[in-house]
N, C-alpha and C positions, 0 to 999 in steps of 0.2 A: 723441682725447679720449675718454675713459671717462665714463659717466653715475656720478655720486654714488651709493654703495650707499645705500639706504633707513636712516633711522635706526631703531635697534633698537624693537621695540617697537610700530611705526607699522602693520604689516599688522592687526595685533590690533584697533589701536585703531579704523583703517579699518571693519572687518569689525563691530562693537560698534556702529559708528555708522549702518552700512546696516540693521543689523538694527532699532536703534531707530528709525529713520525708517519701514522698512517695518511696523513692531508698532503706533506710534504712533495708527494709527485705532483700532486692537483695543483698545486701553489705555482710550479714552474712552467706550465703549459702555455700555449697560446691561444688567444680568445676561440679560434677555430675548433680547438678539442672540446671546449664547453660546450659550443652546438651540437656537436657530433654524439659528444654523451645524452643532452638533453634530446635529442632526437631518440636515440634508443630509449632511453626511458618513456619519451611519448608513445611508441611503438609498442613496446615492451606491457603496458599499460593497457592500451588499446586492446592489442592481443588478449589480455587477462580478461577484460569487461567482457569482448566478445564471447570467450568461451563460457563465463559465467551466466551470461544471459542467455544461452543456448540449452542450458540446465533445468529441471523441474521445481518450481518453490510453491510453499503455502504460504499465501499472503492475505491480511486483511485488508478491506477495501469498501469505501462510501458509495454504493452502487445507487444512482437516480430512479426513483419509481413515479411512475403518473397514475394517480388513483382514476379511477373511474364507477361512478354513481350516478344517480339519477341525484343532485342536490336541490332540487325543487321539492321534493316528497322525501327525502332522508337525510340525513347528516351522520357522522361518525360518531361511534361510542365514545370514543377519544381524539385526539389530536393526531392526524396523520401526518410524518414526516415525510418530507423532501426528497430524504435519500435513507438507505438503510446499511447498519453494517454488518458486511457478511464476510466470512471465509472463502477463499477459493485457491485452487491448484493449476496450476498451469506453466507453459514456457516461459521462460523470463521475459523474451519480448512481447508477449502479450499480454503477460502483468503489466510490464513498463508501460506498456500504451493505457492500460487500463486505468494504471494510477496517474497517469500526465492526462486523465481524461480525455483520450484517443478513444473514438470508437465505443461510445460508451451512448447505446440508444437505450433510453430509459425502459425498464420494465413496465409493462403495461398490466397492471391489475386490476382485476373486476372484483367487487366487494359482494359480497352476499347480501340478499335481502335482510330485512329485519326479522327476527323469531327463529334465525336458524344460524345460530354461533357455529363458525366450523370447526370440525374436529382435528384439521391440520390445518397450516399454515397455507391462508391464502398466495403466498410468494412464492413457494418455492416451482412451481413452474412455470411462471413469468421469468422470474429469474435465470431460470435454466435455459429458457429462448434465448432471452436477451444475451447471455453470458457466451453463448456460440462454443467455442472450442474451451474457453477456461471451464473448469469443472467447478460446480459449486461445491461445497464442504461441507458446512454449518452456518446456520440462520442465527438471529437474536433469540431467545429462550421466549419471551413477551410476543412473537410474531402472529400467533394465533390469534390473538384478543382481537385483530383488525376486523370489527364490522359495524352494520349501521343499525341504526334506531329512526323509528318513525319520527318525522318533524321536521319541516324545512330547514336547510342551512342558509339563513339571510346572509350572514357574514361571508360565504365563502364563493368563491371563484374556480371551483372544482369542475373538472370535466363533466359535461351534463350529457346524458343519453337520450 
């Protein structure tokens, strides 16, 4: 024998009854009570956030880069981005300050002379120095292709050495 299906709409009615029963003690309180409850929620959320920010995290970050090369004699083989997407690990406070753009000195990258394509990325050492206590985890896969070719760059106002 199968149980009879519940009448239509009874699930909603039961939910409303349970909510009313749970919220009834709050409805009869004075305004001062709500201020205390709100203050407790603010304090609890602040403590939760402070505790979370003291842990170590891995996060993506767009880090600014300052490219250095002789723009009168050479130009980049491809366009140089003003920022590079990297993945970093660090304390929550330090990552938050970097994500908000605070304490972000640009990484000073010197590009190699023409005819000497790099065997590894020219970004890693300058980014490690610029990041400080935040640890560099990974770079973009194509970061080893930043190099110069002969010819002046008349449209660019890059850093001239």
